[in-house]
C-alpha positions in Angstrom: 121.0 -7.9 124.2 119.0 -7.5 127.4 121.0 -10.0 129.5 123.5 -7.5 130.8 120.8 -5.0 131.8 118.9 -7.8 133.6 122.1 -9.0 135.3 123.1 -5.5 136.5 119.6 -4.9 137.9 119.6 -8.3 139.7 122.8 -7.5 141.6 122.6 -7.0 145.4 121.5 -3.5 146.0 119.4 -2.1 143.2 121.6 -0.8 140.4 118.9 0.6 138.2 119.7 4.2 139.0 123.4 3.8 138.0 125.2 5.2 135.0 125.9 1.7 134.1 122.2 0.9 133.7 121.6 3.9 131.5 124.6 3.0 129.4 123.6 -0.6 128.9 119.9 0.1 128.5 120.6 2.8 125.8 123.0 0.4 124.0 120.6 -2.5 124.2 117.6 -0.4 123.0 119.6 0.8 120.0 120.6 -2.8 119.2 117.1 -4.1 119.5 115.7 -1.4 117.3 118.3 -2.4 114.6 117.4 -6.0 115.0 113.7 -5.1 114.5 114.6 -3.1 111.4 116.8 -5.7 109.8 115.6 -9.1 110.8 112.0 -9.0 112.0 109.4 -9.6 109.3 107.6 -6.4 108.4 104.2 -7.6 109.6 105.7 -8.3 113.1 107.8 -5.1 113.4 105.1 -3.0 115.1 104.6 -5.7 117.8 108.4 -6.1 118.3 108.7 -2.3 118.6 106.0 -2.3 121.2 108.0 -4.9 123.2 111.1 -2.7 123.0 109.1 0.3 124.2 107.8 -1.8 127.1 111.3 -3.0 128.0 112.6 0.6 128.0 109.6 1.9 129.9 109.9 -0.8 132.6 113.6 0.0 133.2 113.1 3.8 133.1 110.1 3.6 135.4 112.0 1.4 137.9 114.9 3.9 137.9 112.6 6.9 138.4 110.7 5.1 141.2 113.8 4.1 143.1 115.3 7.6 142.5 112.2 9.1 144.1 112.4 6.8 147.1 116.1 7.0 147.7 116.8 10.7 147.2 117.1 12.6 150.4 114.9 15.6 151.1 117.9 17.9 150.8 121.7 17.9 150.7 124.3 20.4 151.4 126.3 21.5 148.4 129.5 23.5 148.3 131.1 22.0 151.4 134.7 23.1 151.6 134.1 26.3 149.7 133.1 29.7 150.9 129.5 29.1 149.9 127.3 26.4 151.2 123.7 25.9 150.2 120.9 23.4 150.2 119.8 21.4 147.2 116.3 20.1 147.7 114.9 16.7 146.5 113.1 18.1 143.5 116.3 19.8 142.3 118.3 16.6 142.9 115.9 14.5 141.0 115.5 17.0 138.2 119.3 17.2 137.8 119.7 13.4 137.8 116.8 13.0 135.3 118.4 15.6 133.0 121.8 13.9 133.3 120.4 10.5 132.4 118.3 11.8 129.5 121.4 13.5 128.1 123.5 10.4 128.5 120.9 8.2 126.9 120.8 10.5 123.9 124.5 10.6 123.6 125.0 6.9 124.0 122.1 6.0 121.7 123.6 8.4 119.1 127.0 6.7 119.2 125.4 3.2 119.0 123.2 4.2 116.1 126.1 5.6 114.2 127.9 2.3 114.5 124.9 0.1 113.9 124.0 2.1 110.8 127.6 1.6 109.4 128.6 5.3 109.7 131.5 4.5 112.0 133.7 1.4 112.2 134.1 -0.9 115.2 137.4 0.6 116.3 136.0 4.2 116.3 132.9 3.0 118.1 134.8 1.3 120.8 137.1 4.3 121.2 134.2 6.7 121.5 132.6 4.5 124.1 135.9 4.1 126.0 136.4 7.9 126.0 132.9 8.5 127.3 133.3 5.9 130.1 136.7 7.3 131.0 135.2 10.8 131.3 132.4 9.6 133.5 134.4 7.4 135.8 137.4 9.7 135.9 135.1 12.5 137.2 133.7 10.4 140.0 134.8 11.7 143.4 135.3 8.2 144.8 137.6 7.2 141.9 139.8 10.3 141.7 143.5 9.4 141.6 142.6 5.7 141.2 143.5 5.1 137.5 143.5 1.3 137.9 140.0 1.3 139.3 138.7 3.6 136.5 140.5 1.4 133.9 138.9 -1.7 135.5 135.4 -0.2 135.4 135.8 1.0 131.8 137.1 -2.4 130.7 134.2 -4.1 132.4 131.6 -2.0 130.7 133.3 -2.2 127.3 133.4 -6.0 127.5 129.6 -6.0 128.3 129.0 -3.8 125.3 131.2 -6.0 123.1 129.3 -9.0 124.3 126.0 -7.3 123.6 126.9 -6.5 120.0 128.9 -9.7 119.4 132.1 -7.7 118.7 
C-alpha cells in the first residue's frame, strides 16, 4: 500500500508537494488503518498504528518542508484582470496547506466508506474518478487537453486499484 507513494516521491524532482502525493498518501493511510483493524492481532495494533502515524508524519513533514523552501516570497495574482495584487509566502503556504488538508479529509472519507463496506467498488471508483477529473480539469496547464486529463486520471486510478487490489 505504500509502494506507490514511495515511487512517486522517488521520481526525479521531488513530487511530495503534489496533489498526487496527497491522494495516494490519504488512500494508503486509510487502507493501512483498515488492515490494522482487521488483520493485525489486538496486542500489536497499537504498535502498528504508531508505524502508520510515523509514515504519515514523515510524508506530511517532507511536503511541508519542501513547500516552505520552494514557495516564492510573493506572487502576483489577478494578472489579466483589472485588479492585480500580491500574495505573500505565508498566504500561499496557508492556502496550500488548507487545500491539502481538505483534500486529505475528502479522499480519506471516500476511501473509508469503501473500506467499511458502505459503498461498492463501482461507486468508489466513480467517486474517485470524478474527484480526479475535477482536479485535473481545473489545472491551467491542462485546460482544453481532455486526453491529457484522461491520461492522468487513468494513471491515478490504476495506482489506487493496485493499492487496494481491485
